[in-house]
C-alpha positions in Angstrom: 23.4 -8.1 -8.0 24.1 -4.4 -8.2 27.7 -3.9 -6.9 26.8 -0.6 -5.4 24.5 -2.3 -3.0 27.5 -4.2 -1.4 28.5 -1.0 0.5 25.0 -0.9 1.9 24.7 -3.0 5.2 22.0 -4.1 7.7 19.3 -1.4 6.8 16.5 -1.8 9.4 13.6 -3.2 7.2 9.8 -3.3 8.1 6.9 -4.7 6.1 3.7 -2.7 6.8 0.9 -5.0 5.6 -3.1 -5.4 5.9 -6.0 -5.8 3.6 -7.5 -3.3 1.3 -8.8 -0.2 3.1 -7.3 -0.8 6.5 -5.1 2.2 6.6 -1.7 1.4 5.7 -0.8 4.5 3.8 -2.2 6.7 6.7 -0.1 4.5 9.1 3.1 5.1 7.1 2.5 8.8 7.1 2.2 8.7 10.7 5.5 6.9 11.1 7.2 9.4 8.7 5.8 12.2 10.7 8.0 10.9 13.6 11.1 10.2 11.5 14.2 11.5 13.1 15.1 14.7 11.0 18.7 13.7 10.5 17.7 10.2 9.1 17.1 9.1 5.4 14.1 6.7 5.0 12.9 4.8 2.1 9.5 3.5 1.2 8.7 0.8 -1.3 5.0 0.8 -2.3 3.3 -1.9 -4.1 -0.3 -1.5 -5.5 -2.8 -3.9 -7.0 -3.8 -1.4 -9.6 -1.6 -0.7 -12.7 -1.6 3.1 -11.9 0.5 3.9 -8.8 -1.3 6.4 -6.4 0.3 5.9 -3.0 3.7 7.1 -4.1 2.2 10.5 -5.3 0.1 10.9 -2.1 3.3 10.3 0.1 5.4 12.5 -2.1 2.7 15.2 -1.9 3.4 15.5 1.8 7.1 14.6 1.9 10.1 15.2 -0.1 13.7 13.9 -0.8 14.7 17.2 0.8 13.3 15.9 4.2 15.1 12.6 3.8 12.3 10.6 2.3 12.7 8.5 -0.8 9.7 6.6 -2.5 9.7 4.0 -5.2 6.4 2.3 -6.6 5.8 -1.2 -8.0 2.3 -1.2 -9.5 0.4 -3.7 -11.3 -0.3 -6.5 -8.7 1.8 -8.4 -6.3 5.4 -7.2 -6.7 6.7 -10.6 -5.6 5.3 -12.2 -8.7 7.6 -13.2 -11.6 10.2 -14.6 -9.1 10.3 -11.2 -7.4 12.0 -9.6 -10.3 10.0 -6.4 -10.3 10.4 -6.0 -6.6 14.1 -6.6 -6.7 14.8 -4.2 -9.5 12.7 -1.4 -7.7 14.3 -2.3 -4.3 18.0 -2.1 -5.7 17.2 1.2 -7.2 15.7 2.6 -4.2 18.6 1.5 -2.0 21.3 2.6 -4.2 19.7 6.1 -4.7 18.5 6.6 -1.0 21.1 4.7 1.1 18.4 4.9 3.9 18.7 4.3 7.7 15.3 2.5 7.5 13.4 0.9 4.9 9.4 0.5 4.9 7.7 -1.9 2.5 3.9 -1.5 1.9 2.6 -4.4 -0.1 -0.8 -4.1 -1.9 -3.7 -5.4 0.2 -4.2 -8.2 -2.2 -0.5 -9.2 -2.3 1.4 -12.2 -0.9 3.3 -10.9 2.2 4.8 -14.4 2.8 6.4 -14.3 -0.5 7.8 -10.7 -0.1 9.3 -11.7 3.1 11.0 -14.6 1.2 12.5 -12.1 -1.3 13.8 -9.9 1.7 15.2 -12.9 3.5 16.9 -14.3 0.3 20.6 -14.9 0.6 21.9 -11.9 -1.5 19.9 -9.5 0.8 20.9 -11.0 4.2 23.9 -8.6 4.8 22.1 -5.6 3.2 18.7 -5.7 4.9 18.0 -6.2 8.6 14.5 -7.5 8.5 12.7 -6.4 11.5 9.1 -6.3 12.8 6.5 -7.3 10.4 3.5 -5.1 11.2 -0.1 -6.3 10.1 -3.0 -3.8 10.4 -6.4 -5.3 10.7 -9.8 -3.7 11.2 -11.5 -5.8 14.0 -14.8 -5.3 12.4 -13.8 -7.5 9.4 -13.1 -10.7 11.4 -16.9 -11.4 11.7 -17.3 -11.0 7.9 -16.6 -14.3 5.9 -15.7 -12.2 2.8 -12.5 -11.4 4.6 -12.0 -14.5 6.9 -12.4 -16.8 3.9 -9.8 -14.9 1.9 -6.5 -16.5 1.9 -4.4 -13.2 1.7 -6.4 -11.7 4.7 -5.3 -14.7 6.8 -1.8 -14.9 5.5 -1.2 -11.2 6.5 -2.1 -12.2 10.1 -0.1 -15.4 9.9 3.2 -13.7 9.0 2.9 -10.9 11.5 5.2 -10.2 14.3 2.8 -7.7 15.7 -1.1 -7.0 14.9 -2.3 -3.5 15.1 -6.1 -3.3 15.5 -6.6 -0.1 13.5 -9.7 2.3 13.5 -10.3 1.1 17.1 -12.5 4.1 17.9 -15.0 2.6 15.7 -15.3 -0.8 17.2 -18.2 -2.3 19.2 -17.6 -3.5 22.8 -16.7 -7.2 21.9 -14.8 -6.5 18.7 -11.4 -6.3 20.3 -11.9 -9.6 21.9 -13.1 -11.3 18.7 -9.9 -9.9 16.9 -7.5 -11.3 19.7 -9.3 -14.7 19.4 -8.9 -14.7 15.7 -5.2 -13.8 15.8 -4.7 -16.7 18.3 -6.5 -19.0 15.9 -4.5 -17.9 12.8 -1.0 -17.0 14.3 -0.8 -18.3 17.9 -1.1 -16.8 21.3 2.5 -15.3 21.2 1.4 -12.6 18.7 0.9 -9.3 20.3 -2.2 -7.2 19.4 -2.1 -3.5 19.9 -4.7 -0.9 19.0 -4.5 2.4 17.0 -7.0 5.1 15.9 -6.5 6.7 12.5 -3.3 4.7 11.8 -1.3 6.5 14.6 1.5 4.0 15.1 4.4 4.4 17.7 7.7 4.1 15.9 8.9 1.8 18.7 6.8 -0.8 17.1 9.2 -1.1 14.2 12.2 -2.2 16.3 13.2 -5.8 17.0 14.1 -8.9 15.1 11.4 -10.6 12.9 10.4 -14.0 14.3 8.1 -14.1 11.1 11.2 -14.1 8.9 12.7 -16.9 10.9 9.6 -19.1 10.8 9.3 -18.5 7.1 8.2 -21.7 5.0 8.5 -22.3 1.3 6.2 -20.0 -0.7 3.3 -21.2 -2.5 3.2 -21.4 -6.3 -0.4 -19.8 -6.3 0.6 -16.4 -7.8 -1.9 -14.1 -9.4 -1.6 -12.7 -12.8 0.8 -9.7 -13.2 0.5 -7.3 -16.2 3.1 -5.1 -17.9 3.2 -1.9 -16.1 2.1 1.4 -18.0 4.1 3.6 -15.7 6.8 4.3 -18.3 4.3 4.8 -21.3 3.8 8.4 -22.6 0.3 9.9 -22.1 -1.3 9.8 -25.6 -2.8 13.0 -27.3 -6.4 12.3 -25.8 -4.8 13.3 -22.3 -5.2 10.2 -20.4 -4.0 6.5 -20.3 -6.3 3.7 -18.9 -5.1 0.4 -17.4 -7.0 -2.5 -15.8 -6.0 -5.5 -13.6 -8.0 -8.5 -12.4 -6.8 -11.0 -9.5 -7.5 -12.5 -6.2 -11.4 -11.8 -6.9 -11.1 -8.2 -7.5 -10.9 -5.8 -10.5 -9.1 -2.4 -10.9 -9.3 0.4 -13.3 -6.8 3.2 -13.3 -6.0 6.4 -15.1 -2.9 8.5 -15.7 -4.1 12.0 -16.6 -2.1 14.8 -18.2 -1.4 17.8 -15.9 -3.2 20.0 -18.6 -6.4 18.5 -17.5 -8.0 20.5 -14.7 -10.8 19.0 -12.6 -13.6 20.7 -10.9 -12.8 20.1 -7.2 -16.5 20.1 -5.9 -17.8 18.0 -8.9 -14.9 15.3 -8.4 -15.6 15.1 -4.7 -19.3 14.6 -5.3 -18.5 11.9 -7.9 -16.2 10.0 -5.7 -18.4 10.2 -2.6 -21.3 8.4 -4.7 -19.2 5.5 -6.0 -20.1 2.1 -4.4 -16.7 0.4 -4.7 -14.2 -1.5 -2.5 -11.4 1.2 -2.8 -10.5 4.4 -4.5 -7.5 6.5 -4.3 -6.6 9.6 -6.4 -4.2 12.4 -6.8 -5.9 15.2 -8.9 -5.0 18.8 -10.1 -8.2 20.8 -9.6 -9.3 24.4 -10.1 -8.6 24.9 -6.5 -5.2 23.2 -6.1 -3.8 19.6 -5.8 -5.7 17.3 -3.7 -5.4 13.5 -2.6 -8.5 11.5 -2.2 -9.2 8.1 -0.3 -12.4 6.3 -0.3 -13.0 3.2 1.9 -15.9 1.9 3.8 -18.1 4.7 2.3 -15.9 7.3 3.8 -14.1 9.8 1.5 -11.1 11.6 2.8 -9.7 14.7 0.9 -6.2 16.2 1.8 -4.2 19.1 0.4 -1.0 18.1 -1.5 2.0 20.4 -2.3 2.3 19.3 -6.0 2.2 16.5 -8.4 3.4 15.8 -12.0 0.1 14.5 -13.3 -3.4 13.4 -12.0 -4.0 9.7 -11.1 -7.2 7.7 -10.3 -7.2 4.1 -9.1 -10.5 2.2 -8.3 -10.9 -1.4 -7.0 -14.0 -3.4 -6.7 -15.1 -7.0 -6.3 -15.3 -9.0 -9.4 -18.7 -9.8 -10.6 -20.2 -6.8 -8.7 -21.7 -3.6 -10.4 -19.0 -1.0 -10.4 -21.3 1.8 -11.7 -19.3 4.4 -13.0 -15.9 3.0 -11.9 -14.7 1.9 -15.2 -15.6 5.1 -17.1 -13.1 7.9 -17.2 -14.9 11.1 -15.6 -14.5 13.6 -18.6 -17.6 15.5 -17.5 -15.7 16.5 -14.2 -12.9 18.5 -16.3 -12.8 22.2 -16.7 -13.9 23.4 -20.0 
């Protein structure tokens, strides 16, 4: 283990998990907005797609000067390959940031139980103080078998110390009760359920020992495929680099695009709004500035970012379904 980590002790650590599109990144941004000014926080982000987007979205709204340090592990579940991708990224992040709190955002298609195992491993026990595992759930999904029949969706509930029913302002009258009953079925009556709108979380939820870590069982050997990350590759002369991934019944296509390529802001917005996919995230350099995009449940959000080194797009859709234009690089939306 990195000897520099031996001087870092008992960092309060939280997993913020939840299925695709439930609002994990928005929730983390809410927590970061309430970070004490004199504290250094670190965020380890994992994404299903090969091209990391969330780190750019977070860095576009926060910086290391404000006490925030971010590291990404793209390309599937970061606990795969015996946890090596996660451990390397985590060690580098802790050595650089020496944070007062660590937040970990697994991919919505990852294995939170195995991630919790890595954090609870013997060589991290003095370094990390694993606290509350927070699982975000959209209560509207518990009546949809596409979610309730998905092992990862259920595992995220089973390993939670607290469930946050996010997007509660969109619920019908009986959906809170349905969520609470489903949580009791999956995780037991002792798991608390609270509600949030637009990912607004109270930072007090993060504090407290993790019962989930204590009741951890041996991990399953059912890992999905992990591909070599393209993060360190140089963008070729054509101006972009594409990567694909498949697993857990989903597919993804992602692009890293040279900063020299400028998009038409209105054209890219119209293009994204017309896609019929499970999830889209992007950070783009446009003719009107740098913007972040988030498409989920047919709702496209656009936010202004301070800056980015390159444009990035990541699109996820269910395997076997028509992705439309999702697999094609949007050359026609570039400035001439």
